[in-house]
MMTF fields as JSON, N, C-alpha, C and O atoms, coordinates in Angstrom:
{
  "mmtfVersion": "1.0.0",
  "mmtfProducer": "UNKNOWN",
  "numBonds": 283,
  "numAtoms": 284,
  "numGroups": 71,
  "numChains": 1,
  "numModels": 1,
  "chainsPerModel": [1],
  "groupsPerChain": [71],
  "chainIdList": ["A"],
  "bondAtomList": [4, 2, 8, 6, 12, 10, 16, 14, 20, 18, 24, 22, 28, 26, 32, 30, 36, 34, 40, 38, 44, 42, 48, 46, 52, 50, 56, 54, 60, 58, 64, 62, 68, 66, 72, 70, 76, 74, 80, 78, 84, 82, 88, 86, 92, 90, 96, 94, 100, 98, 104, 102, 108, 106, 112, 110, 116, 114, 120, 118, 124, 122, 128, 126, 132, 130, 136, 134, 140, 138, 144, 142, 148, 146, 152, 150, 156, 154, 160, 158, 164, 162, 168, 166, 172, 170, 176, 174, 180, 178, 184, 182, 188, 186, 192, 190, 196, 194, 200, 198, 204, 202, 208, 206, 212, 210, 216, 214, 220, 218, 224, 222, 228, 226, 232, 230, 236, 234, 240, 238, 244, 242, 248, 246, 252, 250, 256, 254, 260, 258, 264, 262, 268, 266, 272, 270, 276, 274, 280, 278],
  "bondOrderList": [1, 1, 1, 1, 1, 1, 1, 1, 1, 1, 1, 1, 1, 1, 1, 1, 1, 1, 1, 1, 1, 1, 1, 1, 1, 1, 1, 1, 1, 1, 1, 1, 1, 1, 1, 1, 1, 1, 1, 1, 1, 1, 1, 1, 1, 1, 1, 1, 1, 1, 1, 1, 1, 1, 1, 1, 1, 1, 1, 1, 1, 1, 1, 1, 1, 1, 1, 1, 1, 1],
  "groupList": [{"groupName": "MET", "atomNameList": ["N", "CA", "C", "O"], "elementList": ["N", "C", "C", "O"], "formalChargeList": [0, 0, 0, 0], "bondAtomList": [1, 0, 2, 1, 3, 2], "bondOrderList": [1, 1, 2], "singleLetterCode": "M", "chemCompType": "L-PEPTIDE LINKING"}, {"groupName": "TYR", "atomNameList": ["N", "CA", "C", "O"], "elementList": ["N", "C", "C", "O"], "formalChargeList": [0, 0, 0, 0], "bondAtomList": [1, 0, 2, 1, 3, 2], "bondOrderList": [1, 1, 2], "singleLetterCode": "Y", "chemCompType": "L-PEPTIDE LINKING"}, {"groupName": "LYS", "atomNameList": ["N", "CA", "C", "O"], "elementList": ["N", "C", "C", "O"], "formalChargeList": [0, 0, 0, 0], "bondAtomList": [1, 0, 2, 1, 3, 2], "bondOrderList": [1, 1, 2], "singleLetterCode": "K", "chemCompType": "L-PEPTIDE LINKING"}, {"groupName": "LEU", "atomNameList": ["N", "CA", "C", "O"], "elementList": ["N", "C", "C", "O"], "formalChargeList": [0, 0, 0, 0], "bondAtomList": [1, 0, 2, 1, 3, 2], "bondOrderList": [1, 1, 2], "singleLetterCode": "L", "chemCompType": "L-PEPTIDE LINKING"}, {"groupName": "PHE", "atomNameList": ["N", "CA", "C", "O"], "elementList": ["N", "C", "C", "O"], "formalChargeList": [0, 0, 0, 0], "bondAtomList": [1, 0, 2, 1, 3, 2], "bondOrderList": [1, 1, 2], "singleLetterCode": "F", "chemCompType": "L-PEPTIDE LINKING"}, {"groupName": "PRO", "atomNameList": ["N", "CA", "C", "O"], "elementList": ["N", "C", "C", "O"], "formalChargeList": [0, 0, 0, 0], "bondAtomList": [1, 0, 2, 1, 3, 2], "bondOrderList": [1, 1, 2], "singleLetterCode": "P", "chemCompType": "L-PEPTIDE LINKING"}, {"groupName": "ASP", "atomNameList": ["N", "CA", "C", "O"], "elementList": ["N", "C", "C", "O"], "formalChargeList": [0, 0, 0, 0], "bondAtomList": [1, 0, 2, 1, 3, 2], "bondOrderList": [1, 1, 2], "singleLetterCode": "D", "chemCompType": "L-PEPTIDE LINKING"}, {"groupName": "ARG", "atomNameList": ["N", "CA", "C", "O"], "elementList": ["N", "C", "C", "O"], "formalChargeList": [0, 0, 0, 0], "bondAtomList": [1, 0, 2, 1, 3, 2], "bondOrderList": [1, 1, 2], "singleLetterCode": "R", "chemCompType": "L-PEPTIDE LINKING"}, {"groupName": "ILE", "atomNameList": ["N", "CA", "C", "O"], "elementList": ["N", "C", "C", "O"], "formalChargeList": [0, 0, 0, 0], "bondAtomList": [1, 0, 2, 1, 3, 2], "bondOrderList": [1, 1, 2], "singleLetterCode": "I", "chemCompType": "L-PEPTIDE LINKING"}, {"groupName": "GLY", "atomNameList": ["N", "CA", "C", "O"], "elementList": ["N", "C", "C", "O"], "formalChargeList": [0, 0, 0, 0], "bondAtomList": [1, 0, 2, 1, 3, 2], "bondOrderList": [1, 1, 2], "singleLetterCode": "G", "chemCompType": "PEPTIDE LINKING"}, {"groupName": "VAL", "atomNameList": ["N", "CA", "C", "O"], "elementList": ["N", "C", "C", "O"], "formalChargeList": [0, 0, 0, 0], "bondAtomList": [1, 0, 2, 1, 3, 2], "bondOrderList": [1, 1, 2], "singleLetterCode": "V", "chemCompType": "L-PEPTIDE LINKING"}, {"groupName": "TRP", "atomNameList": ["N", "CA", "C", "O"], "elementList": ["N", "C", "C", "O"], "formalChargeList": [0, 0, 0, 0], "bondAtomList": [1, 0, 2, 1, 3, 2], "bondOrderList": [1, 1, 2], "singleLetterCode": "W", "chemCompType": "L-PEPTIDE LINKING"}, {"groupName": "ASN", "atomNameList": ["N", "CA", "C", "O"], "elementList": ["N", "C", "C", "O"], "formalChargeList": [0, 0, 0, 0], "bondAtomList": [1, 0, 2, 1, 3, 2], "bondOrderList": [1, 1, 2], "singleLetterCode": "N", "chemCompType": "L-PEPTIDE LINKING"}, {"groupName": "GLU", "atomNameList": ["N", "CA", "C", "O"], "elementList": ["N", "C", "C", "O"], "formalChargeList": [0, 0, 0, 0], "bondAtomList": [1, 0, 2, 1, 3, 2], "bondOrderList": [1, 1, 2], "singleLetterCode": "E", "chemCompType": "L-PEPTIDE LINKING"}, {"groupName": "CYS", "atomNameList": ["N", "CA", "C", "O"], "elementList": ["N", "C", "C", "O"], "formalChargeList": [0, 0, 0, 0], "bondAtomList": [1, 0, 2, 1, 3, 2], "bondOrderList": [1, 1, 2], "singleLetterCode": "C", "chemCompType": "L-PEPTIDE LINKING"}, {"groupName": "ALA", "atomNameList": ["N", "CA", "C", "O"], "elementList": ["N", "C", "C", "O"], "formalChargeList": [0, 0, 0, 0], "bondAtomList": [1, 0, 2, 1, 3, 2], "bondOrderList": [1, 1, 2], "singleLetterCode": "A", "chemCompType": "L-PEPTIDE LINKING"}, {"groupName": "SER", "atomNameList": ["N", "CA", "C", "O"], "elementList": ["N", "C", "C", "O"], "formalChargeList": [0, 0, 0, 0], "bondAtomList": [1, 0, 2, 1, 3, 2], "bondOrderList": [1, 1, 2], "singleLetterCode": "S", "chemCompType": "L-PEPTIDE LINKING"}, {"groupName": "GLN", "atomNameList": ["N", "CA", "C", "O"], "elementList": ["N", "C", "C", "O"], "formalChargeList": [0, 0, 0, 0], "bondAtomList": [1, 0, 2, 1, 3, 2], "bondOrderList": [1, 1, 2], "singleLetterCode": "Q", "chemCompType": "L-PEPTIDE LINKING"}],
  "groupTypeList": [0, 1, 2, 3, 3, 4, 5, 2, 6, 7, 8, 5, 1, 3, 9, 10, 11, 8, 12, 13, 9, 9, 4, 2, 9, 13, 1, 12, 14, 15, 3, 13, 5, 16, 12, 15, 4, 1, 6, 16, 10, 13, 8, 15, 2, 9, 1, 9, 2, 8, 2, 5, 3, 13, 15, 9, 13, 13, 17, 6, 11, 1, 10, 6, 10, 10, 3, 13, 13, 3, 10],
  "groupIdList": [1, 2, 3, 4, 5, 6, 7, 8, 9, 10, 11, 12, 13, 14, 15, 16, 17, 18, 19, 20, 21, 22, 23, 24, 25, 26, 27, 28, 29, 30, 31, 32, 33, 34, 35, 36, 37, 38, 39, 40, 41, 42, 43, 44, 45, 46, 47, 48, 49, 50, 51, 52, 53, 54, 55, 56, 57, 58, 59, 60, 61, 62, 63, 64, 65, 66, 67, 68, 69, 70, 71],
  "secStructList": [7, 3, 3, 3, 3, 7, 7, 6, 6, 6, 7, 7, 3, 3, 3, 3, 3, 3, 3, 3, 1, 6, 6, 6, 6, 7, 3, 3, 3, 3, 3, 3, 3, 3, 1, 7, 1, 1, 1, 1, 2, 2, 2, 2, 2, 2, 2, 6, 7, 7, 7, 7, 7, 7, 6, 6, 7, 7, 7, 7, 7, 7, 7, 3, 3, 3, 3, 7, 7, 7, 7],
  "xCoordList": [120.285, 119.081, 119.809, 120.89, 118.677, 118.785, 117.975, 117.281, 118.001, 116.435, 117.175, 118.39, 116.279, 116.544, 115.392, 114.17, 115.957, 114.91, 115.054, 116.112, 113.732, 114.014, 112.594, 111.991, 112.294, 111.181, 110.347, 110.384, 109.297, 107.79, 107.144, 106.571, 106.919, 106.134, 106.645, 105.797, 107.897, 108.433, 108.475, 108.134, 108.864, 109.145, 108.54, 109.057, 106.971, 106.226, 106.36, 105.739, 107.102, 107.4, 108.485, 109.394, 108.804, 110.055, 109.56, 108.583, 110.45, 110.592, 111.63, 112.312, 111.741, 112.347, 113.212, 112.551, 114.468, 115.193, 115.674, 116.544, 115.244, 115.778, 116.459, 115.711, 117.595, 118.187, 118.938, 119.668, 118.698, 118.897, 119.833, 119.472, 120.837, 121.541, 121.358, 122.157, 120.29, 119.896, 120.912, 121.338, 120.973, 121.966, 123.464, 123.74, 124.294, 125.668, 125.717, 126.543, 125.06, 125.454, 125.38, 125.878, 124.906, 125.238, 123.836, 122.806, 123.877, 122.951, 122.701, 123.664, 121.676, 121.612, 120.472, 119.63, 119.967, 118.791, 118.922, 119.469, 118.469, 118.24, 116.758, 115.694, 116.861, 115.718, 116.035, 117.203, 114.82, 115.01, 114.047, 113.166, 113.924, 112.831, 112.448, 113.228, 111.081, 110.976, 109.562, 108.778, 109.596, 108.199, 107.017, 105.94, 107.022, 105.991, 105.935, 106.808, 104.597, 104.263, 103.931, 103.551, 104.177, 104.217, 105.545, 106.436, 105.964, 107.276, 107.098, 108.035, 105.989, 106.201, 105.319, 104.302, 106.067, 105.499, 104.145, 103.309, 103.933, 102.296, 101.837, 101.412, 101.686, 100.689, 100.892, 99.799, 101.844, 101.723, 100.824, 99.721, 101.504, 100.438, 98.864, 98.118, 98.476, 97.3, 96.566, 95.387, 97.085, 96.381, 96.651, 96.284, 97.672, 97.9, 98.444, 97.952, 99.459, 100.957, 102.016, 102.799, 102.451, 103.749, 103.682, 102.834, 104.767, 104.926, 106.049, 107.172, 105.925, 107.016, 107.547, 106.754, 108.825, 109.384, 109.26, 109.607, 108.907, 108.732, 110.263, 111.285, 110.291, 111.592, 112.336, 111.841, 113.34, 113.954, 114.043, 114.812, 113.108, 112.912, 113.457, 113.765, 113.828, 114.923, 113.926, 112.863, 114.404, 113.863, 115.039, 115.947, 115.149, 116.189, 115.497, 114.274, 116.228, 115.709, 116.803, 117.783, 116.653, 117.889, 117.652, 116.601, 118.28, 118.176, 119.388, 120.577, 118.807, 120.002, 120.065, 118.956, 121.105, 121.045, 121.683, 122.869, 120.995, 120.898, 121.274, 120.457, 122.571, 122.891, 122.999, 123.793, 122.272, 122.347, 122.721, 122.5, 123.222, 123.489, 122.541, 122.369, 121.71, 121.047, 121.488, 122.237, 121.292, 121.522, 120.883, 121.168],
  "yCoordList": [95.939, 96.502, 97.704, 98.283, 97.656, 98.522, 99.25, 98.843, 100.566, 101.552, 102.461, 102.621, 102.906, 103.781, 105.186, 105.218, 105.828, 107.431, 108.224, 108.32, 108.976, 110.001, 110.47, 109.989, 111.845, 112.072, 111.753, 111.871, 111.186, 110.522, 111.464, 111.112, 112.587, 113.815, 113.892, 114.02, 113.846, 114.101, 112.719, 112.724, 111.449, 110.35, 109.159, 108.546, 109.126, 108.574, 106.763, 106.029, 106.293, 104.834, 104.434, 105.264, 102.968, 102.438, 101.044, 100.294, 101.124, 100.044, 98.904, 99.121, 97.73, 96.677, 96.383, 95.899, 96.693, 96.376, 95.07, 94.785, 94.109, 92.863, 92.488, 92.461, 92.208, 91.871, 90.469, 90.325, 89.637, 88.488, 88.293, 87.453, 89.019, 88.469, 89.298, 89.233, 90.289, 91.052, 92.436, 93.032, 92.506, 93.8, 93.214, 92.746, 93.396, 93.022, 91.645, 91.441, 90.933, 89.87, 89.959, 89.137, 90.726, 91.022, 90.397, 90.351, 89.959, 89.553, 90.498, 90.555, 91.221, 92.126, 92.391, 91.979, 92.82, 93.377, 94.445, 94.303, 95.715, 96.717, 97.54, 97.273, 98.256, 98.875, 100.214, 100.597, 101.121, 102.316, 103.045, 102.749, 104.409, 105.42, 105.703, 105.722, 105.893, 106.374, 107.212, 107.272, 107.891, 108.685, 107.999, 108.583, 106.999, 106.35, 104.952, 104.249, 104.658, 103.392, 102.448, 102.912, 101.305, 100.312, 100.017, 100.435, 99.438, 99.119, 99.902, 100.62, 99.987, 100.469, 102.145, 102.272, 103.097, 104.69, 104.752, 105.365, 104.164, 104.194, 103.802, 104.701, 102.515, 102.193, 103.413, 103.851, 103.82, 104.472, 105.902, 106.275, 106.469, 107.579, 107.509, 108.4, 106.209, 105.827, 105.512, 105.239, 105.466, 105.559, 106.678, 106.9, 107.639, 109.047, 108.598, 108.751, 108.036, 107.598, 107.857, 106.907, 109.05, 109.691, 111.002, 111.62, 111.483, 113.09, 113.142, 112.814, 113.461, 113.756, 114.904, 115.842, 115.196, 116.762, 117.435, 116.945, 118.305, 119.271, 119.719, 119.505, 120.503, 120.721, 121.423, 122.271, 121.159, 122.283, 122.479, 123.291, 121.6, 121.464, 120.73, 119.673, 121.052, 120.057, 119.731, 120.29, 119.019, 118.171, 117.851, 117.162, 118.107, 117.768, 116.917, 117.009, 116.011, 114.73, 114.52, 115.265, 113.236, 112.866, 111.339, 111.021, 110.393, 109.004, 108.92, 109.025, 108.707, 108.273, 106.946, 106.413, 106.123, 105.0, 104.535, 104.8, 103.922, 103.924, 102.091, 101.221, 101.793, 100.371, 100.517, 101.343, 99.789, 99.243, 97.895, 96.924, 97.808, 96.041, 95.968, 96.69, 94.67, 94.262, 93.547, 92.6, 93.698, 93.11, 92.082, 91.633],
  "zCoordList": [132.381, 131.616, 130.363, 130.254, 129.663, 128.432, 127.776, 126.845, 128.279, 128.08, 126.648, 126.529, 125.793, 124.918, 125.284, 125.14, 125.591, 125.638, 124.543, 123.921, 124.187, 122.773, 123.544, 124.503, 122.522, 122.802, 121.939, 120.714, 122.867, 122.07, 121.639, 120.608, 121.924, 121.073, 119.815, 118.932, 119.441, 118.126, 117.433, 116.25, 118.016, 117.378, 118.421, 119.355, 117.707, 118.884, 118.7, 119.469, 117.769, 117.652, 117.754, 117.753, 117.883, 118.318, 116.991, 117.013, 116.177, 115.309, 115.801, 116.803, 115.115, 115.448, 113.745, 112.826, 113.579, 112.296, 112.258, 113.081, 111.379, 111.459, 110.247, 109.27, 110.04, 108.325, 108.67, 109.65, 107.882, 107.748, 106.22, 105.396, 106.024, 105.005, 104.045, 103.111, 103.993, 102.877, 102.626, 101.637, 103.369, 102.941, 103.467, 104.572, 102.336, 102.524, 103.218, 104.108, 102.92, 103.862, 105.606, 106.374, 105.839, 107.175, 107.851, 107.178, 109.126, 110.034, 111.235, 112.0, 111.564, 112.69, 113.253, 112.455, 114.122, 114.972, 115.721, 116.815, 115.323, 116.203, 116.604, 116.045, 117.338, 117.74, 117.341, 117.28, 117.0, 116.197, 116.101, 115.293, 117.04, 117.206, 115.498, 114.546, 115.516, 114.093, 114.308, 115.255, 112.87, 113.212, 112.474, 112.598, 111.816, 111.181, 111.587, 112.096, 111.223, 112.188, 110.599, 109.524, 110.888, 109.603, 109.048, 109.788, 107.994, 107.153, 106.279, 105.929, 105.739, 103.96, 104.45, 105.132, 103.879, 103.645, 103.313, 103.977, 102.357, 101.623, 102.591, 103.317, 103.066, 104.036, 105.583, 105.942, 106.247, 107.22, 106.465, 106.863, 105.459, 104.873, 104.9, 105.307, 104.359, 104.415, 105.439, 105.215, 106.861, 108.115, 108.956, 110.11, 107.829, 108.872, 109.971, 111.089, 109.73, 111.013, 110.405, 110.378, 109.753, 109.396, 109.205, 108.559, 109.89, 109.804, 108.664, 109.045, 107.486, 106.977, 106.907, 106.991, 106.758, 106.442, 105.43, 104.355, 105.473, 104.379, 103.758, 104.41, 102.132, 101.874, 102.787, 103.529, 102.778, 103.719, 105.078, 105.591, 105.82, 107.405, 107.919, 107.366, 109.351, 109.915, 111.444, 111.715, 112.01, 112.879, 114.012, 113.546, 114.983, 116.144, 117.06, 117.167, 117.803, 118.515, 119.297, 119.29, 120.185, 120.777, 120.859, 120.302, 121.354, 121.817, 122.663, 122.363, 123.774, 125.163, 125.254, 125.219, 125.373, 125.574, 127.077, 127.278, 128.011, 129.416, 129.724, 129.423, 130.329, 130.114, 131.601, 132.05, 132.396, 133.783, 134.205, 133.481, 135.232, 135.588, 136.536, 137.518, 136.009, 137.239, 138.463, 138.221, 139.37, 140.593, 141.062, 142.172]
}
């Protein structure tokens, strides 16, 4: 079993990143926590589904990866 644990109050979305050779010819897929909804910053802004950081602002959060054997 594979679990990603992260603070949903700060990072409320989980994206799926899929690359089919468009970046350095690599093919991969990954789950990534995100503070925005949609694949476009402009669309996310339009729906009010993004929390941009202000200049000089910092945000701390974590990602824990848990791997468990299924029995």
